N, C-alpha and C positions, 0 to 999 in steps of 0.2 A: 328391627335394629334400633338400639338405644341411641338417642341423640346426645350430642356433646356440646358443651359450651366452651368457646374459646375465651377463657378468662386471662386477661393480660394485666397483672398488677402494675406494670410500668405505666399504663395509661392512667391509673389512679395517681401514681407518683407525679406524672405530668401535671395533673390538676393541682396538687399541692405546691408544685414548683411555681406555677403561674400565680396562685394565691399568695405565696410568700413574696415573690418578686414584685408583684403589683402592690401588695399591702405595704411593702417597704417604701415604695414611691409615694403612697398616700400618707404614710406616717414617718416623715423624715427624722423625727426625734427618737425613733426606736433604734437601738444599736444593732449593728449587723451581727447576726449569730456567727459563731466560729466554724462556718462551713468552708469546704474547699470547692473550687469550681468543678473538679472532676466528680464530685458527688452528685451533680445534677445529671438527669437522664438525657435531656436534649441538648445538643450543641448550642442552639440559639439561647437557651437559658444559661449555659455556661458563660457565653459572651456577655449577657446582661448582668450576671453576677459579678464578673470581672469589672464591668463598667461601674457598678454601684460601689465596689471596693476602691476603684480609682478616684471616684468623686469624694468618698469619705477621706481618703488621704489628702486630697487637694483642699478639703474644707469647704467644698461646694455642696449645696443642697441636692437632694435626690428627686426634685420635681421633674415632671415629664420633659419640659423643654431642655433642662440641663442634661438629662440622659440622652436624648436624641442628638443634641449638639455634640456631646462628647463622642458618641458613636460615629457621627459624620467626620469629626476631626481625626479619629483613629481609623477611618475608612473601614468600619466594621458594621455599619448599619444593616447591610444586606445579610451579613452573618447572623444578626440578631432577628432575622425574619422580616427585615424592611420596616418601614413606618407602620404598615398595617399590623405586623406581628407584634411590635412594641405596644401599639395602641390596644390590641387585644389583651395583652398581659396587664396593662395599666387598668383597663376597664374591669377586668375580672378581680383585680385587687381592691376595687372600690367597696366590695361587700365584706372584705376581710377585716375582722375585729383586731385592733392592734394587740390586745392582751393575748390573742391566740397565735401570734406570729411565731413564738418559740415552739409551740406545738406543731405548726406547719414545718418548721425547720427540723424537728425531731422526725417527722414523717419522711422528709427528704433523705435524711441520713439513714433511717431504717431501710428505705427502699434501696439506697446505694449499697448498704451492707448485704441485703438479700441478693442483689446482682453479683456482688463479689463472692458470696457463698456459692451461687450457681456456677460461676466461672471456675471456682476452685474445685467444685465437685466434678465438673466436666474434665478439667485437667487431670485430676487424680484418677478418674475412671479409665483413661487411656494412656497413662504414663508408664505403667509397668513398674511402679515403685515398690520397694520393700516396705514392710510394716513400720520399720523405724523411720524411713524417709517420709512416709505418709504422716506419721505422728509429728515429725519435725515441721512439716508444712502446716499442720493444724495448729501446733503450738505458736507458730509465727503469725497466725492470723490475728490482725489487730482487734482488740476489744473495743466495743462501742463506747463513745464518750458522751456523757450527758450534756445537753445544751440548756438545761434549766438554769435559771438565775441563781446566784448565791443565796438570795433570800428564800427562794422556793426550795433549794436544796437543804438549807438550814431547817426549814419547817418540816420537810420530809424526814430528816434525821430525827428531829424532836418527836414526830409522830411514831416512828418505828422504835426508837431507842429510849424514849422518855427523857426527862430532864437530867437524870443521874447517869445515863449510859450504862456501860458495863462496870460493875463494881467487883473488886477482888475478894471482898468478904472480910477484910481487915480494916476496921473503921479508921484507925490512925493513918493507915496508908491511903485509904480512899479519900479522906479529907484533904490530903496533900495533892492527890491526882485530880480530884473533881470528876471522876468517872472517865472511862475510855469510850471513844466514839469511832465510827468508821473512818479508816485512814490511819489509825494509830498503830504503831509498832512498839511493843514493849519487850525488852530483853531482860531475862533473869540470869544473872551470872553467879556462879558458885564453884567451889572446889568439889572434886568427886565425893559423893556420899555426904554432902553438906545440905541436903534437903531440897534440891531444885525440883525433882520429880514430885516429891511430897507436896511442895507448895503448888505446883501447876495442877496436880490432880485435885487438890482442895479448891483451887480457883475454878477449875472446870465444874466441879460439883456445885459450887455456889452459883456460877453463871447459869447452869442448866436448871437447877432446882428452884432457886430463889428469884433469879432474874428472868428465867424462861428463855434463854438464848440457846440455840443449837450450837454444839461444840464438836469440832473435828480435831482429834488428837493424833498427830502423825509422830509415831515413835520410831526412832532410828537406832537406839541403843538396846532396848529391850523388845521382846516380842509383844504382839498385841495381847496374847494371853497373860503375860506378866503384868502389863499395864492394867488389864481388867482386874487382876488380883489386887492391884493397888487401889482401884476404885472400890472393890469389895471391902478391903481392909479399912479404908478411910470412912466409907459410909457406915459400916456396921461395927466399927471398932473391933475387928477380928484380927488376931495375930497373923502377920504375914508369913511367919515361919510355919504356922499351922496350915494356912491356905496352900503354901507351896508343897509341903510334905504330906498333906492329907491327914495330919494329926489333929483332927477336930473331934470333940465330943459330940454326942447326938444333938444336943441343943444348939451348939455352935454350927454344926453342919446344916441343921434345919434353917438357922438364921442365914447362913451363906446361900442356901438355895433360894430362900425368900428374897434376899437382897439381889441376887443375880437376876431373878425375874423382874424385880423392880427396876434395876438398871436397864434392862432390855426395853422398858417402856419410856425411858428418858431420852432426851434429844442428844445422845452421845454417839459419835462414830469414832472407832479406833482403827487406825491403819498402821501396819508395820512396813518396813522397807521391802519385804518380799511382795506385798500387795502393790507396791509402787514400782516394781521392776528395778530394784536397787536404790541406792542412796544418791543418785546423780542429782546435781543441783537443778538442772532444767526440769527433771521429772517432779521434783518437790515443788518447784514454783508452779508447774502445771496443776499438780494436785491441790495446792492451796487455792489457786484461781478457780478451779473447777468445782470445789466443794460448795454444797448448798448452805453449809453452816456459816453464820455470820462471824463466829469466833473460831480461829484456827490456832492450835498449839503445836509447835515443832520442838521435839526433844531428842537430840540437841545438836547445836551448830557444828561442833567439831567432828561429828560423824558424817557430815555431808561430803560426798565425793565430788571433787572439782576437776575440770579439764586440765591437762598438763600444758605447760607453755608459759603461763604467767605464775607469779609468786602465789603461794598459798594464801597469804594475807590479802592480796589483791583480789583473788577469785572469791574468797569468802565475803569480802566487802561488796563485791558486785552482786553476789547472791542475796545479801541482806538488802541492798538497794532494790533488787527486783521484787523482793517480798514487800518492801515499802510501797512500791508501785502497785502491786496486787491489792494491798490494803486500801489504797486510794481508789483505784479504778473499779474494784469489785465490792466496795462498801463493807469491808471486813476489819475486825480487830485481830491482829496477829501477835501471839506471844511466842517468844523464841528463847529457849534455854541455851546457855553458853558456858564454857569452862573458864575458870580463872587460873592464872599462873600460880605456880607453887609459892612464889614470893608473897602471895596474899596471906599465907599462914604465918609469915615471919614477923608480922606487926599487928597492932590492934586495929582491925578493920581493913577491908579491901578498898581499892581505888579503881577508877575507870581504866587506868593504864594497865590493870591486871587482867583485862579481858584477853584471853589467849588468841593469838593470831587475829588481833582486833580488826585489821583491814578497814578501819573507819567505821566499825560497828556502832561505836558511841555517837558518831556523827549522824548516821542514818536513823537511829532509834529516837522515838519521841520520849520514851521513859526507859531508864535503866535502873533495875533493882539488883543490888549486890548482897549476897547472903554470907553471913558469918556464923558459924556454929562453934562458939568458944570452947566447949568441952572437947570437940574434936581436935582442936589445936592445943589442948592441954593448958588453957588459960587458967591462971591461979584462982581468979574470982568467978569462974564459970558456974552458971546455974544449969543443972542437968537437962532441963527441958527448954532452955532459952535458945531461940533462933533469932539472930539480929538481922533485920532487913534495913539496908541502907538505900534510901531513895537518892541515888547518886546523880541522876539526871532527870529533870522534869521540865519539858519544854514550856508548859503553861502554868507551872506552879512551884511550890517550894520543895526543898530537899531536906534531908535529915535522917536520923536514926529512929527506927521503930522496933520494939521487941515483939516477937510472936512466940507461941508455945508449940514446940514440935514433939510429937509422939512417934518416934521412928519405928517402934514395934508394930504400929498400925499404918505407917506411911501417911500420917495425918498432921496437918499444921492448923492451929487455931489461934484466934486473937489471944494475946497474953492475958492471964488473969482469970479466964473462964474455967470453970470446973465441970465435971460430969453433971449433966442435967441442965447446964446453961449453954450448951453448944448451939450453933446455928441450926436452922431447920434441915439442912442437908445431911446432918449427922443423925443417924437413927437413934430414937429415944430408947430407953430401957437400960438394963444392967449391962455392964461390960461382959463380953463372952470370953 
C-alpha cells in the first residue's frame, strides 16, 4: 500500500504570517502592507494585525511593549495567544529581513486566495447551479491585487514593456502619447467606414511584429474570418474584394496562403461574438480579463449588449469603466473602437462630444483618437488617401491633429508620406499583388 503525505499549505501560510507580523514589530519604519485581517489564516494573527493597524492610526510605535499594552487595554491579549503567543511571533520575526516583508505579505495573500478558491470549489460542487450561474460566480471572484511598492511595479513594467511601451506605429502620434503601458485604455472613435478597423488591424500588426506583444482581437461587428481577411490584406497588400470573393490570380493566391501561414505563427488571437457566447458586456469583460495577451482590442463599443434597466449611455459607461479596471488589475493595454455621431460629418473635424452614447467614455479613457476621413464626407480639399487622426484626449501628453495614409482597398493605414518599399516591417515586402 502506497504511503501518503498529509501536506497542509496553511501550515506554511502560518509561518509567513508569523514572519510578517514579527518582522513589522522589529521594523517599525516599514509601512503596513494593504492586507485585510480576514486574509490571515489564524484568528490570533488576525487580532495581532488589527492591533498593528490600531497603533498605526494612533501614531504609536509597533514595539513589543506597545503591542502587548494595547492588547491588554482592548482585553484581547488572550485572543492573540496570550503573552507567550505574542512573544513567539515577535521572536520569529527577528530573523525577517525588512526588504522581504512585502514578499511575506504576498505569500499571506496568495494563501488566502487559495483558501477562497477551495471554498468556492466546494460550494459549486454541491450547489446544483446551472452553467450560467457557475460562470457568474467565477466572474465575481476577486482578482488578486499586487502588494509590490510603486517603485518595484514601475521597474517591473519597464523590464516587461521597455522604455517605449506599446507604440501604435505612427511616429507623429507615438511622440504625443509617449507609448502605452499596462493600465492604459485607448478609445478610437470614427464614423462607419471611416477606417477604425483598418487602423486597429494596422496597430495590431505593428504591436505583434515590431514590438513583440501578444494581441487579442475581440470582434463584435464582423466575424473572425472577416477580421483575418483584414489582417491578410493589410500584411500582404492584397485586395480585400479579391480575398472575399476568391478572385485572386495564382501569384496572389500563393501570397495569401503564405501570409496566412505566417499570421498563424504570430502572437495574434481573434475571437468573434459567437466564441464569447454573445456580445454581453459581462462576457466581454471576462474575456478581456482572462486573455493571456497583454494587448486587447475590442471592435466595437456600440455592438455591446447591455442589461436592461438603466440608460444605454450609463450601461456603456459602466462597461468602459470595467474595462479600465481590467487594464489596471491585469496589466493590459486595451484599445476600444467606438462610433461617432452623424454630426461629426457636418463640420471640419470631430470632437469628444461626438462619441455616440458616450456615457462618460471620454472620462474613463486615458487616450481618445478621433478619425476623420475627409473624402468620405466630401470635403472640397480632401486628399484621396488622407486619414486625419485627432489626438482629442491624452492624459499624459499633448493633443493635436496628425495625418495618416489609408489604403481602404487593402484595409491598411500607414504613416503619411511613406511610399511602397518604405513601409514598416509588418507590411510584406515585394510588389503589390
